[in-house]
Each structure stands twice: as structure tokens, then as C-alpha cells.
N, C-alpha and C positions, 0 to 999 in steps of 0.2 A: 632174096637170099643174100647172105653175106658173101664176100670174096673168100676164096679158098685159104688165103693167107691169114684171114681174120678167124677162121675156124680152126685150122691146124696151126697151133702156136709154135711148137718145136718138138723134135724127136727126143726120146729118152736115150741117154747114152750110158746106161748101166750095164754091168756084166749080165744081169738077168735078161735085159732086152736084146743083147747080142746073142745069147743062148736061144731065146725064142725065135730070133731071126733065122738061125741055122737049123734048129730042130723042128719048129712048127710052121715055118714060113709066115711069121707074124712080125709086125712092126708095132712099137709102142710110141704113141704121141701124146703130148699134153695138148688138150684142145680147149676151146672156149667153153666156159661153164654152162652156157645155155644151149650149146650145140646138140642137136639130135643125132641119132645114129645115121639116119638117112642123109642129113646134111654133111656129116663126116665122110660118109661113103662117097657121095657125089664130089666133094671137094678133093678127096684123095685120088679118085679115079681121074678127075680133070687135071690135077697137077702132075701126076706121075704116069698117066696113060697105062694103067694096069686094071685088072679085074679084081674087085674085092668080093670075097665070099661071105665073111662074117665080121661083125664088130661087136666087141664087148666093152662096156664102159664101167669105170669105177671112180668114185670120189675118194681121194686119199686123205690121210690124216692132216696134211698141210693145206687142204682146201682146194687142191687142184683136181681137174677132171682128166683121167687117163683113158685113152682109147687103145684097145688091143685090136689091131687091124690084121685079119688073116687074108692072105692073097691066094688067088687061084694058082694051081700047081704050074701053069704055063709061065708065071711071072715070079721068078725067085726074089724073095725079100732081100737076099744078100746083094742083088743087083741094085735095088732101090737104096739100100743102106750104103753101098759104095758111092752112088751118086750124091748122097747126102754127106759123105765123108765120115760115116760111122765105122767103117771097116778099114 
């Protein structure tokens, strides 16, 4: 398996991603094109020491793969966002 930093490329810093962080406890990351949902989940949990509930992925029009990562209620996404400097 790849290293977590090879799977999770960088977080999205758009207004929508900040709204999702606050409203749905979700973070949005650009991930490696070939990464599976299970690889993304394991990498995220290993890097940030949180519990992931669900991951949705989508390939955008620019050819990037986005992962919408929903966290367990015990782990606020805003805390992870603050650690990343998004808030």
C-alpha cells in the first residue's frame, strides 16, 4: 500500500468544502487517481487519528479525484480543518 501522503494529495479550500465541514462533518480532499475508498479511509485514519464513517469519491471535470470524507460525530471535522489551517 502507498504512504498516506501519496494517497491524500491536499485538502480542498473552497467555500463549499468549509460549509460541508461545519454542516455535515465532512472534509474534501484531492486524492490519488488510482486510490480506492478503503485506501483513502485507512490513510486518513492513520494521518489524523480519527474514525471515518463514509467516503464518497467523484472525478471532476479537471480530471482530479475528490474524496468526500465523513467523520464520526466524536471527531469534529472543524478540528481537523483547524489542524490543516483551513479555518
